[in-house]
C-alpha positions as CSV (number, residue, x, y, z in Angstrom):
1,M,-5.5,24.3,-58.2
2,I,-5.8,21.7,-55.0
3,N,-8.8,19.6,-55.0
4,I,-10.3,19.5,-52.6
5,R,-13.2,16.4,-52.8
6,V,-10.1,13.9,-52.2
7,V,-8.3,16.3,-50.4
8,L,-10.9,15.6,-48.1
9,R,-12.2,11.6,-48.6
10,V,-8.5,10.4,-48.1
11,A,-8.4,12.9,-44.7
12,A,-11.9,11.2,-44.1
13,A,-10.7,7.3,-44.6
14,L,-7.2,8.7,-42.7
15,L,-9.3,9.3,-39.6
16,I,-11.5,6.0,-39.5
17,I,-8.3,3.9,-39.5
18,V,-7.2,6.4,-36.8
19,S,-10.8,5.6,-34.9
20,L,-10.6,2.2,-35.6
21,F,-6.9,1.9,-34.2
22,M,-8.6,4.2,-31.1
23,L,-11.1,1.6,-30.5
24,T,-9.1,-1.3,-29.3
25,S,-8.0,0.8,-25.9
26,V,-11.5,0.3,-25.4
27,L,-10.7,-3.6,-25.0
28,W,-7.9,-3.6,-22.5
29,A,-10.3,-1.0,-20.8
30,L,-12.6,-3.8,-20.6
31,H,-10.0,-6.2,-19.8
32,Y,-8.7,-4.0,-17.1
33,E,-11.7,-3.1,-15.7
34,E,-11.5,0.4,-16.3
35,E,-15.2,1.6,-17.0
36,G,-14.2,5.0,-16.6
37,T,-12.0,5.3,-19.4
38,T,-14.3,3.7,-22.1
39,L,-16.0,6.2,-23.1
40,A,-13.5,8.5,-23.0
41,F,-12.5,6.5,-26.3
42,L,-15.7,5.1,-28.0
43,I,-17.1,8.8,-27.9
44,P,-14.6,10.7,-29.7
45,A,-13.7,7.1,-32.1
46,L,-17.8,6.5,-33.2
47,A,-18.4,10.5,-33.4
48,T,-15.3,10.7,-35.8
49,M,-15.8,7.4,-38.0
50,A,-19.8,9.3,-38.1
51,V,-18.5,12.5,-39.7
52,A,-15.8,10.9,-41.6
53,G,-18.4,8.4,-43.5
54,V,-20.6,11.5,-44.4
55,V,-17.5,12.9,-45.7
56,L,-16.6,9.5,-47.2
57,V,-20.6,9.8,-49.2
58,V,-20.4,13.0,-50.2
59,T,-16.9,12.9,-51.5
60,R,-18.0,10.0,-53.9
61,G,-17.0,10.4,-57.9
62,P,-14.1,9.4,-60.7
63,F,-10.5,8.1,-59.7
64,L,-8.4,10.8,-59.3
65,S,-4.9,11.0,-58.8
66,L,-2.9,13.5,-56.6
67,S,-1.2,16.4,-57.5
68,T,2.3,17.4,-55.2
69,R,0.3,20.4,-53.9
70,D,-2.3,18.1,-52.7
71,G,-0.1,15.5,-51.3
72,F,1.3,17.9,-49.2
73,L,-2.2,19.7,-47.7
74,L,-3.2,16.4,-47.3
75,V,-0.5,15.0,-45.4
76,S,0.2,18.2,-43.0
77,L,-4.0,18.4,-42.5
78,S,-4.3,14.5,-41.8
79,W,-1.1,15.0,-39.0
80,I,-2.9,17.6,-37.4
81,L,-6.7,16.3,-37.5
82,A,-5.3,13.2,-36.0
83,T,-3.8,14.7,-33.3
84,I,-6.8,16.5,-32.5
85,V,-8.8,13.9,-32.6
86,G,-6.5,11.1,-30.8
87,A,-5.9,13.6,-27.6
88,V,-9.3,13.6,-26.7
89,P,-9.3,10.4,-24.8
90,F,-6.6,11.8,-22.8
91,T,-8.9,14.7,-21.7
92,L,-12.2,12.8,-21.0
93,S,-10.1,10.6,-19.7
94,G,-8.7,12.7,-17.4
95,A,-5.4,11.6,-17.3
96,I,-4.6,15.1,-18.7
97,P,-7.0,17.5,-17.7
98,S,-5.2,20.0,-20.3
99,Y,-6.4,19.5,-24.0
100,V,-3.4,21.6,-24.3
101,D,-0.8,19.0,-23.1
102,A,-2.7,16.4,-24.6
103,L,-2.2,18.3,-27.9
104,F,1.2,17.9,-26.7
105,E,1.7,14.1,-26.3
106,T,-1.0,13.1,-28.7
107,M,2.1,15.2,-31.8
108,S,5.1,13.3,-29.8
109,G,2.9,10.1,-30.0
110,F,2.2,10.5,-34.1
111,T,5.3,12.0,-34.6
112,T,7.5,9.0,-32.7
113,T,9.3,12.2,-30.5
114,G,8.7,10.4,-27.4
115,A,8.5,14.0,-25.5
116,S,6.4,13.9,-22.1
117,I,4.4,16.5,-20.3
118,L,3.5,13.5,-17.6
119,T,4.9,13.6,-14.3
120,A,4.0,10.0,-13.4
121,I,3.3,7.5,-15.6
122,E,2.6,4.1,-14.0
123,P,-1.0,5.3,-11.8
124,L,-2.3,6.1,-15.6
125,P,-4.7,3.9,-16.9
126,K,-3.6,0.5,-18.6
127,S,-6.1,1.5,-21.8
128,I,-5.0,5.5,-21.6
129,L,-0.9,4.2,-21.4
130,F,-1.9,1.5,-24.8
131,W,-3.6,4.6,-26.7
132,R,-0.6,6.8,-25.8
133,S,2.3,3.5,-27.0
134,L,-0.2,3.3,-30.1
135,T,0.6,6.5,-31.9
136,H,3.8,5.9,-31.8
137,W,3.6,2.4,-33.6
138,L,0.8,4.3,-36.4
139,G,3.0,7.5,-36.6
140,G,6.3,5.4,-37.3
141,M,5.8,3.7,-40.6
142,G,3.1,6.2,-41.6
143,I,-0.5,6.9,-41.2
144,I,-0.7,8.2,-44.5
145,V,1.7,4.8,-46.0
146,L,-1.4,3.0,-44.2
147,T,-3.9,4.8,-46.0
148,V,-2.2,4.7,-49.7
149,A,-2.3,0.5,-48.3
150,I,-5.8,1.0,-48.9
151,F,-6.3,3.7,-51.8
152,P,-7.9,1.2,-54.5
153,I,-11.3,1.6,-52.4
154,L,-10.8,4.9,-52.3
155,G,-10.5,5.4,-55.5
156,V,-7.7,7.4,-55.3
157,G,-3.8,7.3,-56.9
158,G,-0.8,8.6,-56.9
159,L,3.0,8.6,-55.5
160,Q,2.4,12.3,-54.0
161,L,1.7,11.5,-50.9
162,I,4.3,9.1,-49.2
163,R,6.4,11.7,-51.2
164,A,5.2,14.0,-48.9
165,E,5.2,11.9,-46.0
166,A,8.4,9.3,-46.5
167,P,11.6,10.4,-44.3
168,G,14.5,11.0,-46.3
169,P,15.5,12.8,-49.6
170,T,14.4,10.1,-51.9
171,V,12.1,7.7,-51.9
172,D,12.3,4.0,-53.8
173,K,8.8,2.3,-54.8
174,I,9.8,-1.4,-54.1
175,T,7.2,-2.5,-56.4
176,A,5.7,-0.9,-59.9
177,K,2.1,-0.3,-58.0
178,I,2.4,2.5,-55.2
179,T,-0.4,0.6,-53.3
180,E,2.1,-2.9,-52.9
181,T,4.7,-0.7,-51.8
182,A,3.2,0.6,-49.1
183,K,1.1,-3.3,-48.6
184,I,5.1,-4.5,-48.1
185,L,6.1,-1.7,-46.3
186,W,3.3,-1.8,-43.4
187,L,3.8,-6.1,-43.2
188,T,7.5,-5.7,-42.8
189,Y,6.8,-3.5,-39.7
190,L,4.2,-6.0,-38.3
191,A,6.5,-9.0,-38.5
192,L,9.8,-7.2,-36.8
193,S,6.4,-5.9,-34.1
194,A,5.5,-8.8,-33.5
195,A,9.0,-10.7,-33.2
196,E,9.8,-8.1,-31.1
197,T,6.9,-8.8,-29.3
198,I,7.7,-12.7,-28.5
199,L,11.0,-12.0,-27.5
200,L,10.2,-9.5,-25.1
201,M,7.5,-12.2,-23.7
202,V,9.8,-14.3,-23.9
203,A,12.2,-12.0,-21.6
204,G,9.6,-12.0,-19.3
205,L,7.1,-8.9,-19.7
206,D,3.1,-9.2,-20.0
207,L,1.8,-8.9,-23.3
208,F,0.5,-5.0,-22.5
209,D,4.2,-3.8,-22.0
210,A,5.4,-6.6,-24.5
211,L,3.2,-4.7,-26.9
212,T,3.5,-1.0,-25.2
213,H,7.5,-1.6,-25.8
214,T,7.4,-3.0,-29.2
215,F,5.7,-0.4,-30.2
216,G,8.2,2.5,-28.9
217,T,10.8,0.9,-30.1
218,M,10.0,0.2,-33.7
219,A,8.7,3.5,-34.6
220,T,11.6,4.6,-32.8
221,G,9.8,7.2,-30.2
222,G,10.3,5.7,-27.0
223,F,7.2,6.2,-25.0
224,S,7.0,3.4,-22.0
225,P,4.6,3.0,-19.7
226,K,6.8,2.8,-17.0
227,N,8.3,5.8,-14.8
228,A,11.8,4.2,-15.1
229,S,11.7,3.6,-19.1
230,V,12.9,0.7,-19.7
231,G,16.0,0.9,-16.8
232,H,12.3,-0.5,-15.1
233,Y,13.2,-3.8,-15.8
234,N,16.8,-3.8,-15.1
235,S,17.4,-7.2,-17.2
236,T,20.4,-7.4,-19.5
237,F,18.0,-9.9,-21.9
238,V,15.3,-7.2,-22.5
239,D,18.3,-4.3,-23.4
240,I,20.1,-6.4,-26.1
241,V,16.3,-6.7,-27.7
242,I,15.3,-3.8,-28.1
243,T,18.7,-2.3,-28.7
244,V,18.8,-4.8,-31.9
245,F,15.4,-3.8,-33.1
246,M,15.9,0.5,-32.7
247,V,19.1,-0.7,-34.4
248,S,16.7,-2.8,-37.3
249,A,14.2,0.3,-36.7
250,G,16.9,2.8,-38.1
251,V,17.9,0.9,-40.8
252,N,16.1,1.6,-44.2
253,F,12.6,-0.4,-44.8
254,V,13.5,-1.6,-48.4
255,L,16.6,-3.2,-47.4
256,Y,14.7,-5.5,-45.3
257,F,12.5,-6.0,-48.6
258,K,15.4,-6.5,-51.0
259,L,17.1,-9.2,-48.3
260,L,14.1,-11.4,-48.1
261,T,14.3,-11.4,-52.7
262,G,17.8,-12.4,-52.1
263,R,19.4,-9.2,-53.1
264,F,22.8,-9.3,-51.1
265,R,25.4,-7.5,-53.3
266,T,23.2,-4.1,-53.3
267,I,23.0,-4.2,-49.5
268,A,26.4,-4.9,-49.1
269,R,26.6,-1.6,-51.1
270,D,25.0,0.5,-49.6
271,T,26.1,3.6,-48.4
272,E,24.2,4.9,-46.0
273,L,23.9,1.2,-44.1
274,K,27.6,1.2,-43.6
275,V,28.0,4.6,-42.4
276,Y,24.7,4.6,-40.0
277,L,26.6,0.6,-38.5
278,A,29.5,2.3,-38.4
279,I,28.5,5.3,-36.4
280,F,27.0,2.7,-33.9
281,F,29.9,0.4,-33.1
282,V,32.3,3.0,-33.1
283,A,29.8,5.2,-31.0
284,S,28.5,2.7,-28.7
285,L,32.2,1.0,-27.9
286,A,33.6,4.9,-26.9
287,V,31.3,5.5,-24.8
288,A,31.8,2.3,-23.1
289,V,35.4,3.0,-22.7
290,D,34.6,5.8,-21.0
291,L,32.0,5.0,-19.1
292,R,34.4,2.2,-17.5
293,G,35.3,2.6,-14.3
294,A,33.7,6.1,-14.2
295,R,30.1,4.9,-14.2
296,F,30.2,1.0,-14.2
297,S,32.6,-1.8,-12.7
298,H,33.1,-4.2,-15.8
299,F,33.4,-3.5,-19.1
300,G,30.3,-5.9,-20.2
301,E,28.2,-3.5,-18.2
302,S,29.5,-0.7,-19.5
303,L,29.1,-2.1,-23.7
304,R,25.3,-3.1,-22.6
305,Y,24.2,0.6,-21.3
306,S,26.2,2.3,-23.6
307,S,25.3,0.0,-26.9
308,F,21.6,1.0,-25.6
309,Q,21.7,4.3,-25.2
310,V,24.0,5.1,-28.1
311,A,21.2,3.0,-30.6
312,S,18.3,5.1,-28.6
313,I,19.4,8.5,-29.1
314,L,20.9,7.6,-33.1
315,T,17.8,6.5,-33.9
316,T,15.4,8.9,-31.9
317,T,13.8,6.8,-29.9
318,G,14.1,8.4,-26.4
319,Y,14.4,5.0,-24.7
320,A,16.4,5.0,-21.4
321,T,17.9,2.4,-19.1
322,D,20.8,4.8,-17.1
323,D,20.4,8.5,-16.5
324,F,23.2,9.7,-19.6
325,A,23.0,13.1,-18.0
326,V,25.3,12.1,-15.0
327,W,27.5,10.3,-17.2
328,P,31.3,11.5,-17.9
329,V,31.2,14.7,-20.3
330,F,32.8,12.9,-23.2
331,S,29.9,10.3,-23.1
332,Q,27.5,13.0,-22.7
333,V,28.8,14.7,-26.1
334,V,29.2,11.7,-28.1
335,L,24.9,11.2,-27.3
336,F,24.7,15.1,-28.2
337,A,26.5,14.6,-31.9
338,L,24.4,11.7,-32.6
339,M,21.4,14.1,-31.8
340,F,22.2,15.8,-35.1
341,V,22.3,12.7,-37.3
342,G,19.5,10.5,-36.6
343,G,18.7,6.9,-38.5
344,C,18.7,6.3,-42.6
345,S,16.6,7.2,-45.0
346,G,13.4,4.8,-44.9
347,S,13.4,4.3,-41.7
348,T,11.1,5.1,-38.8
349,G,14.1,7.2,-37.0
350,G,13.7,11.1,-37.4
351,G,16.8,13.6,-37.2
352,M,18.7,14.9,-40.7
353,K,19.3,10.9,-41.8
354,V,22.7,9.8,-42.5
355,I,22.5,10.0,-45.9
356,R,21.8,13.5,-45.7
357,I,24.9,13.9,-43.1
358,T,27.2,11.9,-45.8
359,T,26.6,13.7,-48.7
360,M,27.2,16.9,-46.8
361,I,30.2,15.1,-46.0
362,K,31.7,14.1,-49.2
363,Q,30.2,16.9,-50.8
364,G,31.5,19.4,-48.4
365,W,35.3,17.2,-49.2
366,N,34.8,17.6,-52.7
367,E,34.6,21.7,-52.3
368,M,38.4,21.2,-51.2
369,R,39.3,19.4,-53.8
370,Y,38.4,22.0,-56.3
371,L,40.6,24.1,-54.2
372,V,43.7,22.6,-55.3
373,Y,41.4,21.3,-59.1
374,P,39.6,24.0,-59.5
375,S,39.3,22.4,-63.2
376,A,38.3,18.8,-62.0
377,V,35.1,17.0,-61.5
378,F,34.8,14.9,-58.3
379,P,30.9,13.3,-58.5
380,I,29.7,12.2,-55.3
381,R,28.9,8.4,-55.2
382,I,26.0,6.6,-53.3
383,N,25.8,2.8,-53.4
384,G,28.6,3.2,-55.9
385,E,26.4,5.7,-58.7
386,R,26.7,9.4,-59.4
387,V,24.4,11.8,-57.3
388,R,22.3,13.9,-59.2
389,K,23.6,18.0,-58.1
390,N,19.6,18.7,-58.1
391,I,19.6,16.1,-55.4
392,V,22.7,17.3,-53.5
393,Y,20.6,21.3,-54.1
394,A,17.7,19.9,-52.0
395,I,19.8,18.4,-49.4
396,T,21.9,21.3,-49.0
397,G,18.3,23.8,-48.6
398,F,17.1,20.8,-45.9
399,V,20.5,21.2,-44.3
400,A,20.1,25.0,-44.2
401,L,16.3,25.3,-43.2
402,Y,17.2,22.8,-40.3
403,I,19.8,24.5,-38.8
404,F,17.5,27.3,-39.3
405,L,14.6,26.0,-37.7
406,L,17.0,24.8,-34.9
407,I,18.1,28.2,-33.9
408,V,14.3,30.0,-34.9
409,T,13.1,26.9,-31.6
410,T,16.2,27.9,-29.4
411,L,15.4,31.7,-29.5
412,M,11.5,30.8,-29.0
413,V,11.7,28.4,-26.1
414,G,14.5,30.7,-24.4
415,L,12.1,34.0,-24.3
416,A,10.4,31.7,-21.5
417,G,13.6,32.5,-19.6
418,N,15.6,28.7,-20.0
419,D,19.2,28.2,-20.2
420,I,20.7,28.2,-23.5
421,V,21.2,24.0,-23.1
422,T,17.7,22.9,-21.9
423,S,16.8,25.7,-25.0
424,F,18.7,24.4,-27.3
425,T,18.1,20.6,-26.6
426,T,14.8,21.4,-26.5
427,A,14.6,22.3,-30.0
428,L,17.8,19.5,-31.5
429,V,15.1,16.5,-29.3
430,T,11.5,18.0,-31.0
431,L,12.3,18.8,-34.3
432,G,14.7,15.8,-34.5
433,N,12.2,13.9,-32.8
434,I,14.4,11.9,-30.5
435,G,12.3,13.0,-26.8
436,P,15.1,13.4,-24.0
437,G,17.7,15.6,-23.7
438,F,19.7,17.8,-21.4
439,G,19.4,20.6,-18.8
440,S,15.7,20.8,-17.5
441,I,14.7,17.9,-20.3
442,G,16.9,15.4,-18.9
443,P,15.9,11.5,-19.3
444,T,14.4,11.6,-15.5
445,L,12.4,14.4,-15.9
446,N,9.6,15.8,-18.3
447,Y,8.4,19.1,-20.6
448,A,5.5,19.4,-17.9
449,F,7.4,23.2,-16.9
450,Y,6.5,25.0,-20.3
451,P,3.9,27.6,-20.9
452,D,1.3,26.1,-22.9
453,W,2.3,28.5,-26.1
454,I,5.8,27.0,-25.7
455,K,4.5,23.2,-25.5
456,L,1.8,24.8,-28.5
457,F,4.9,25.8,-31.3
458,L,6.5,23.1,-29.8
459,V,3.6,20.4,-31.5
460,L,4.2,22.8,-34.7
461,I,8.1,21.9,-34.8
462,M,7.6,17.8,-33.7
463,M,5.4,18.0,-36.5
464,L,8.1,20.2,-38.9
465,G,10.8,18.0,-38.2
466,R,8.5,14.3,-38.7
467,L,7.3,15.5,-42.1
468,E,11.2,16.7,-43.4
469,V,10.4,20.0,-43.3
470,Y,9.7,20.9,-47.1
471,T,5.8,19.7,-46.2
472,V,4.8,21.8,-44.0
473,L,7.2,24.9,-45.0
474,V,5.8,24.9,-48.3
475,L,1.9,25.3,-47.0
476,F,3.1,28.9,-45.9
477,T,4.1,30.3,-49.3
478,P,1.9,32.5,-51.6
479,R,2.2,30.6,-54.6
480,F,1.7,27.2,-53.2
481,W,-2.1,28.4,-53.0
482,R,-2.1,30.4,-56.2
483,Q,-4.3,28.7,-58.6
484,Q,-2.6,27.3,-61.6
């Protein structure tokens, strides 16, 4: 049976956290003398904290652990509530008059998708743009993971919440206590964010631009306060810094803890990391060779743009320094293929994840070997260890559901009269939390032309992609709601 008290208690705590972060935008409004947007943040933030505070008082009680069903319901509910509240400042300020558009922009932010309905970004108030980018940063490592870090204060315990939100087929605990694991993950995230911000400021960006681009990079989100995205700066150093940190954000964050604790051998034999880096380097080189002469004069320049865009698409960030829709066909095909991959499990990247692709390929190879040697045993090994069959089955099921959702979303978007390229890539980049695609949603275009019902449908798809499909879809099964 679902424990409503604990679900409401944790959801209330999460909304208070989101509201406190929302108030930081008030500081930017005061700094830039944007008096018209101050109340747009104060009203929803204070109202939400007041209601959530009452819920916390009412739901006080003995220490409780979350069940698996509690975790699934709480994670989905929390992301919906955070989006509903987070969208209010956009509408109250007049930056995004339509609340449906505001919901789309906010869910795109929290899920680190980076798909936008904005046609002109730079004229908007800086405080609004800061909140827009901050939703990326909060959603990147996970607002749920941040909430888990304060569980002792709430009197709630359990690994199930992180399992429901974590990006990947498995969840590794760094320490014996899940709250300590959550703290370490967030501290690592914070340290990398600080490092990138400092480097971008060294490159000449002011604090506002450095922070907002760091939020988009570390969360692999892609929202930029500039119409031309990172290409606005036309700086090789800026491109290199953001490329390095995009690739870093696509790595399993558990590996950073192992690096700090000196477990180099564990990192060296990490299968997913090796495949991930191999994909990045090979794809970057292939695209650079293709761009040489066709788009850019020098190989060094081609490598600069290719590595940035490959990192952006592979990690599902969505930043752009050039319009890849006009690149040679081969380069576009490489980027299109990368949209199916995504980052590593345990990273802030979206997509199907490298570990799933690797496991599926290994399983496919084994099936061919079974045709020749029917009685043989060919175990799948990841990191030198055998992968349990139940994990292989879970990955197979995930990939099947992922492809099914791609087809359904393509059909739904096609109903609005869009061409096949636009329809399919819309499905691919929203479910994979990538942002820009091909056709009418290219890197220099946006999602504003879609009707409201398509935008609301894509809001659901973005959440499905961010929460790894199972977490949300399980709520639609009758068995989930039956008492046990």
